[in-house]
Structures are given as C-alpha cells and as structure tokens.
N, C-alpha and C positions, 0 to 999 in steps of 0.2 A: 376497381381494378380494370385496366385496359388490356384486352386480349389482342395479340398480334395475329393477323389473319392473311392467308393467301387465297385468292380466288382461282379456281382451276376451270378454265373454259369460259367462253363468252357467247354461248349459243342462246337458244330460246329462254332457258331459265338462267343461264350464267350471267347474261348482261344485266338482268334485274338483280341477281345476287350481288354483283359487283357494285352496283349503285347503293344497295341497302347496306353493304359492309362499309362503304366509304362514308355514309351518312349516319351510321349507328354510333351513339355517344360512348358506348363501352367497347368499341372495336377500332382497331387501327389497321388499315390496309397496308401491307408491307410488300406484297408481291402479286403477280398475275401470270399464270401459265396459259398460253394459247397454242392452238394446233396449227393455224395457218401461218406460213412463213411471212405473208404480207402484213401480219399484225405485230410481228416481233419488233421491238423497239418503240412502238407507239405508246403514248401515254394512256394509262388505264382510264382516266376521265374521258378522253376522246372516245374510247371504245364503249364506255358506258353512256355516252351522250350527255355528260355533265361537265363541270369545270375541270381544268387540269388538276391532277392529283400528285404529280411528281413521282409516279411509280411507272416504270417502263415494263411492257410485256416481254416475256421470254418464252422460248420453247425448250429450254435447257433445264431438265429436272434437277441436275446438280446445283444449279443456282437457287432453285426453290429450297432444296434441302439445306443449303448453306445459310439461308435466312433464319433457320430454326424458329419458325412461327409456332404459336400455340396451337393453331388449327388451320386446316385446309378445307375450304368449301368446294367439294368435288361435284360438279354438275355435268360432266361430259356425258353425252349420250351413250348408253350401254346396251340398248336392246339387241344389237347385233354383235356386241363385243363384251359380254359379261366377264369372260376370263381375263381379258386385258384390263378392264376397269378394276377388277379385284386385285390384279397384280400391281396396278398403280397405287391403289389405296393401301395395300399391304406394305409396299415400300415406304410410304409415308408413315404409317403406324409403327413400323419397326424402327424408324428413326426417332420415335418419341413424339410424333406430331399427331394430335387428335384430328379426326376427320368427321365432318358432317356431309351428307350426300343425298342426292335425289336420284341417283343413277341406277343402281342394281336394286330394283324395287322389291323383290322378294325378301330382301334383308330388312324390311320394315319390322319383321319379326324373325330374328336370326335363326331360331330353332326350326323354322319352316324350311330353311335351305339345307340341302343334303350335306352331311358332315364333310365329305371330300371337297365340296365347293367352298364352304365357309372356313375350313381349317386354316388356310393361309392367313386369313384375317385374325382368327383367334390366336394363332401363334405370334403374329406381328403385334397384336395388342399386349400379349403377355411379355414379349421381349422388349417392347418399347414403353411398357407401362402407360399405354394410351387407350383412348376410347373412340368408338365409331358408332355414329347414329345415322340411320337412313330414314327419310320421311319426305313429305311434300304435302300435296292436297289430296291426291288420289292415285295410288295408294298414299295415305297420309292422314292428316288431322280430320278431314271431312268424313272419313270412314274408319277411324280407330278412336281418336281422342273424343270426338263429339258423341258418338254412341255410347262409349264407356261412361262418360259423365252422366248421360241420361239414365243408364241402367243403375247407376249408383243411388238413385232416388226411388227405386221400385220396391214394392213388397215382394213381388216375384216376377220372373221373366220367362216367357214361353219361347219367344223368338226375336231376333233382331234382323232387320233388312236395311241395308245401306245402298243408296242409289245415286248414280250420276245421271242427270238428264240435261244434256248439253248439245247445242248446235255447234258443230265444229267448222262452220264455213269460214271462220277467220283464223283458224289454227294453222298458221302458215309454216308447217313443218312437213313438206311433201313426203319425205322418206317414211315418216311415221304414218301419215294419213293414207297415202296411196299404197305404200309397200307393206308396212307392218299390219295395218288395219284392213286393207283391202278395198278402200273406197275407189270407185272407178274401175274395179275389176269385175269380170263376169260373176253372176250370182253363184255359179258352181265352182268358182276358183277357191283355193285354200291358201289364203295369206297366212303369214307367220302366226298372227294372233289366234287363228282358228285351227291350227294344227292341234290335234288332241293332246291335252295335258298342259298346253301353254297358258290358257286362262287360269288354271289352278295353280300353276307355278307363279304367275305374275301377281295374282290377287289372293292366293292362298294365305299369304302372310297376314293380310287383313282379317280373314276369317279366324285364323289361329290366335291373333292378338286379342280379338273380341272374346273368343272362346276362353282364352287364358284368364281374361278379366272376369269372366263369369264363373270360372272354376270348373269348366268342363273340358273334356278332350274329344276332338272330332274323330269319328271312326273312318270317315271317307269324305270325298268331295265329288260333286256331280256337275257337269257342264252342259249347258244348252245354249243355242243361239238361233237367231233368224235374221234374214236380210230382206230388204225391199229395194226395187230398182228405181232409178231416176225416171220420172215421167217425161222429161225432156233434158236437153243439154244444160249443164250447170257449169258456168265459168266462175271459178273461185278467185281468179286473179293470180294465183300461184300454181294453177293446174286446172284441168277440165275433166268433168265427169260426164261421159256420154250417156245419152238416153239408153235405158235398159241395163246399165251397169249399177253396181252397188252404190246406193246413196243414203241408206239408213241401216243401222246395225243395232240389234238388241241381244244382249247375252246375260246369262246368270251363272254364278258359281255358288252351289249350295254346300254348306258345311253340315254334314249329317251326324246325328247321334242316335243310335238305335234306329237307323233308316229314316229318321225324322229331320227335316231341315230346321236347324236351330239358328244358324247364322247364314244369311244370304247376301251376296253382293250382286247388284244388277246395274248394268249400263244401258242407257237408251241414248243412242247417238244418231243425230240427223245432220244433213247438210242443208236442210231447208225446214223452216218451222211447220210448213204445210204437210210435210211427209208423215206417214204413219199416224194419222190423227187419233186412231184408237189405242195407240201405245201411251204409256204414262206421259203426262205433260208437266212441265215446270209450272210453278206459281210465279206468274210474271215472266221473267226471263230465265235463262239457263242457270242451273245450280245443282244442289245436292239435297237429298231427302233421307231422313232416318226415320224408320218405323220400328218402334219397340212395342211388341205385343206382350201384355202382362197386366200388372196393376201398379200404377196407372198405365193405360195405353198412351203412347206418345207418337205424334207425327210432327217432325221438325223439318221445315223447308228452309234451306240456306241459299239465298240468292247471292250472286257475286257480280261486281261490275268494277272495272278498272277506272282510274281517273281520266282515261282517254275515251270512256264510253263503250269499251269492248269487254264482254264477259270473259273471253279467252285470255285477254291480258290479265284480268283479275286472277284467273287460275294459275298463270305463270308467276305473277307476283306473290300470290299466296304460297305457292310451292317454295319459292326462294325465301320468303319471310319465315316460313316454318323452320327451316334449317338454320338460316342466319341468326335468328333471334334465339335459337337453342344453343348457340356456340358457348356462352358462358357456362350453362348447365352441363354441357358435354365435357368441357375442359375440367370442370370440378368433379365430375363423376368418377366412380371407381373404374379402373381399366377393364376393357372388354367390349363386346358387341352389345349395343343397347337397343331397347324398344321403347315405345311410349310408356310402358309399365315401369320403366327404370328411371324415368326423369321426373323431377318436380314439375309443377305447373309453370309453363313458359308464358309470360305475359309481354305486353308491349312496353316494358319498363323503359322510361326515358325517351319514348318515341312521340310524345305529345307535341304538337306544333299548331300554330294558329291556322285558321282556314285560309285557303288560297283565294286571292282576290282576282 
C-alpha cells in the first residue's frame, strides 16, 4: 500500500523529511506546506535539494486539507509556539488526517502533557478517527526505544540513564542554540531551557515513557544543571560566542520513585571538544549513551554521522527518519495520541540501496 503524505515545513528537520518522503517506496509526496512567502509555488524537489518532484509548495492550509492525504509530517519549530503547533495539528487530525511530528516534544508520551494542553488533540483524533505520533532522536528513539529494548533482556532493572553527548558547533539553528539553550549568554542568564520546570516539561515524556515500559510510576522529577564559559572567542559561522559566555552546558532530569532516581536523562553539550574535559565524553565522536543498571548491566554507545561527515546532520536525518518511516504504522494504528509503546517495531523496510560510488 502507498500512503499519500504532505510535508509541513522545510526547516532543519523538515527539508530532510521532505527528501525522505519523496524517496520512500511506500510513500507518495502529494503536498508541501511552507511558511515563507518566497517559497510558495516552488517545486518541492528544489526545496529539498533533489530532482523536481512536480509538487508545488503552498502556504494555504485549505489546499492541504483539500488534498485529503493519509498523513501530514509536521516538523515546524514549536519551542516558542506550542499552542499554535497543537492547533495546526488538531485541525489536520479533525479532518481525518493522521499526523507524525517532531515539534511539540513533550507529546512523545502524551500522558505527560497536561490534560488541558493535549485535549484539543484528543478530541481531534476522536472526531477525525485519526492518530498522532510525536518522536525524533532526542526526545525520541535514542532515549525511549533503544533503552526500552535493552531493559527487555534483563533479569531486573535498578535504574536507566539516557545521555546525549554532543558538540553543537555545527547545529546551525541560532534561535535554538543562542536563544532557547543560552549559548553565548552570560553564565548567570536564564534562557528558556533553564527556566525552572522547562527541562522536566520538555524531557519528562522520555522519563515517563521509560517508566511506563518498566511498569513503575514516577513520584516526582528533579532538575540540575551547570555551565562553563568559553575560554576565548568561538566563531561558529552562524553566530559568535564571546569569551566568558556560556559555551558548555550539562543538565539532568531525574525521575524519582520513593526519592530514588530510577530513570535519568542527562545532556552534555559543548561547542568545542576541548571544553569541560572532566564531563562525560563520547566514544569517538558525538552521540548517545544508554546505561542500564541491573542484571545484566548495560552500557550502549550510539555514535552518529551523516553522509556529509557531520554528526549534527545525522541527528537531523535520524529525527526525520524516525517519524517518516513510522507513517505506515501510524496510519494503520487505532485512533488517538500514540507513544513508542503503542507502535510495532518500525524498520527500514524497503530502504536498502547499493553503496554510493
């Protein structure tokens, strides 16, 4: 069966998702929604950097609805506009269109999101008999699917720690890097990410998904963070971090059961590999680490690299790939808000191709 798909946005994740949809053997790209007026009317292939596809971009939602696709891949940035993103997705779901998304990341585990916030999506799924799945790489498969698979081989589990250890110096999304995360800001500044409660809101879904897979309920979450300054001026090419401002960030969100950390999410983020040498280091280059304490004890390091030689590209492609490749399963799922626990194993079915020469 071929599933008719619309891509919504062509940003950092979206332009990769667009290419993946166009080249997926089980998907047919039938539409493209864009935000910028200067992209309207342009061929989707041009915007994806591939061959022409015969699909013109639009910023008219009614045109998208009229296509009646099986699914919309919604990747518009939602860090500063979660309510608007939820309204967009609810409109699609209510029209009977399934949605896969990387945008409102707490929805990785829908029950983590406050009832008032998720209710429009629940109602839309019910009315449209449609399904909605949110994922990516982090929050996403690197810290829900992968650790859950490991715990499924244990005699017992005492704790699970999921880590991102990544150099962000090629993550060319200035609004997120400098604004949301606070790189380049004074060490005593409070960027959006470090406002109390935001870390738990953004990554709490990861903790709750793992906890649900383990059959436990978290009593509370606890946040900690620390920052280190740039020893000199760092020019990233898309922005500058001045000496003395934030250039390395480490944070944890602990999921507590009886005041004991049972599930822990940790991020170690640098703008230079030489920064914070005493903080956890990746094996080789940037990637993810899962530590399961139990029997057996597991430590799994997952390195990533794009075919352009950039690990941050790999993260973006992996984010797009997780939701694009899940489209058939989401379209076939029962209506409602879905998590990793609700889907079958999603594989690279049909994606094998010869090595590039």
